[in-house]
N, C-alpha and C positions, 0 to 999 in steps of 0.2 A: 443060761439062758444068754444068747448073744448079745452083744453092746447095740448093733443095729437091727434091731427087731422093729418092725413097723404095726403104728398105731393108728389107730383114726379118734380125733376127738372129734364128739358132736353136740353142735348149740344152735339153739334156736334163734333168729334174729329177734332185733327189736320190735314190738309193733304198737299198733296207737289201739290200745284197748276199747275204746268206745267207736272207731270206724274199722279197722281191719278183722276182715272174717278169717284170714288164712295169717300164716307165717314162714317164711322161709327158716328152712334148717338146712345147717351147714356142715358137714364132716373135712374135717384136714388131717391128711394122711403125712405123717413123720416120719423120718427114718430115724431111731434114734433120739437125740433130743434138739439135732440142728438142721436138719435137711428135709425141706416142705419137698414132697413129691406129687401129690395131688390136692384139690378141692373138688368135691363132691356137693350138691343140691338138689334139696327136695321140698316141696309146700307141703305146710299141713295144717288141718284145722286149728283156728283157737278152741281151747276148752273140747275139744274134738273125741275120735275116736281112732285115728289114724297113724299114730304116732308110732306103733312098734312096727307094724306092716310098710308102711312107709320108710322109715330110716333102714329095716330091713333091707327093702327093694334097691335103695340108694345103693348100700353096703354090696350086694351079692351084685348088683348089677356093672359095678365099677371095676375095672382092668386090675386093681389092687387088690381084688377081693382075696384070694389064695394066698396072698404074700401076708394080709394084719396077722398079727398075733393077740389084737384087744381091741375092743371098741370103749372107748372112754368117755363119760358123760358127767353132767355138772349136775343131774339129778335123776330120779326116775320119773318127773313132772317137764314138759317141755311145751314150752305154746299155753301158757297159761296150766291149764289143767286137763291135756293131753294126757294119759298117765303111758307111760312105758312098760311093757308086760316083760322085764329082762329076762327070766325065763323062757318065756315065749321069741325075744330077741334073740337069745343065743341058740334055739332051735332051727330058728329060719336061717340063721348066720353062717352056723359051726362055729362061731369066733366067741370068746371067752369076754365078759361084760363086765365093767368097771363103773360104778358111779363114785364118787368125790367128791364129799359135802362137807363145807367150814364147819359146818356145827349139826347136832343133831336135831333135826325138826321136833318141833312142839306139836303131837300127835292131835292133842283136844283145839291147837288153831287151823292146823290143817283141813279135821273135819269140819268145822265151823266153815272154812271158806267156803269148801266141795257141797257144803248144803246148802249154797248157795242155784246151784247145778241142775238141770234137770237129770235124774236117773243117778244120784251122786253116790249113793250105796253100790252100785256098780264099779264106779271108779274109786273110791274106799277099797272095796274086797283086791280091784286089783294091785292098789298099791300097797296094801297091807300083804296079800299073798307075796308081795317081792321078797328077799330074801332078807335077812336083819342086816342091820345097819351095825358097824361095829368100828372098833376107835383102829389106826395105823401111825406109828410113828416112823417117817421116813428120809431120809437126807436127798437133797438134790445133788446136781453133779457139781456143784461147788461148795457142802459140805455143811450148807446149812440143812437145822435139823426143824422138821415142822408136824405138827397131829391134826390130823384130819379124821375124816369118818368115811367109810365105804360100804358098798356091798357089792355082789361079785357073784359072778356064775360062771361056771368053765372052769375054774380055777381048783388044784387040787387043795392047797394050802393060800394061808394068810403070805407067807413067805414071798411065794409066786406073785401074789399082788405086790407084794412090799419092792422086790426085783425089779417089774414091770412098770412101775413108779417112777421106780428112782435112775431107773435109765433113761426114762421118757423126760425128766425134768429138768429144765436146764438151771435155769438159776432163779426159779419163781417157785412158787408152792404148790402148782399143779402143772401137770403135762404140758408140753410143748405144744401136742394137737388139738386140744380141748381148750388151752389157751390162746390159740390162734384163731380156732372158731369162733370164740367168744366173740374178740376183736372183729373178725371180718362181720358177725353178727350185729353188734353194737356199731357198725355202721351205718346199719339201714332204718334209725332211729325214727326217722319221720316218715317212713317210707311204708304206701297203705299198699295191700292186696286183697 
């Protein structure tokens, strides 16, 4: 795999739980681990059902779509419990998908939180139909080793996932595209849409 692959990191903006109905979602395109080449944005409903479709549309309508080698997410949940169907996102974009998690989610805690929502069983079914969560150990570009958890669709091996993560992670524990999408999202802390 080339060292200058393009990835898109996708994360939601901070939102006001009691007053926001929607949340911005940002995608940051980075070549390798240092060059930011673009930023894209969409809006999804908090606790809604539109994340997979809207994120897919955001990516395929960008001028970078044909150059992207991976979509990198911080989770398969976004804007609270708007669940991303990872297989469907891969089918919509034809771009492999990775989620990177710092810890294993507690299934019972997730189920309990979801049970407060209407049609929570459907959301839970999408969440549990996503690929299994696996452990991965990798080194960033400065040689520091990290252990994370991941899900993936579209790669043929864990080694391919590791290679993408290592190429795209500079000096932190997550790929630059995801780190920057998170930073942009956090700047919207008091924004209500």
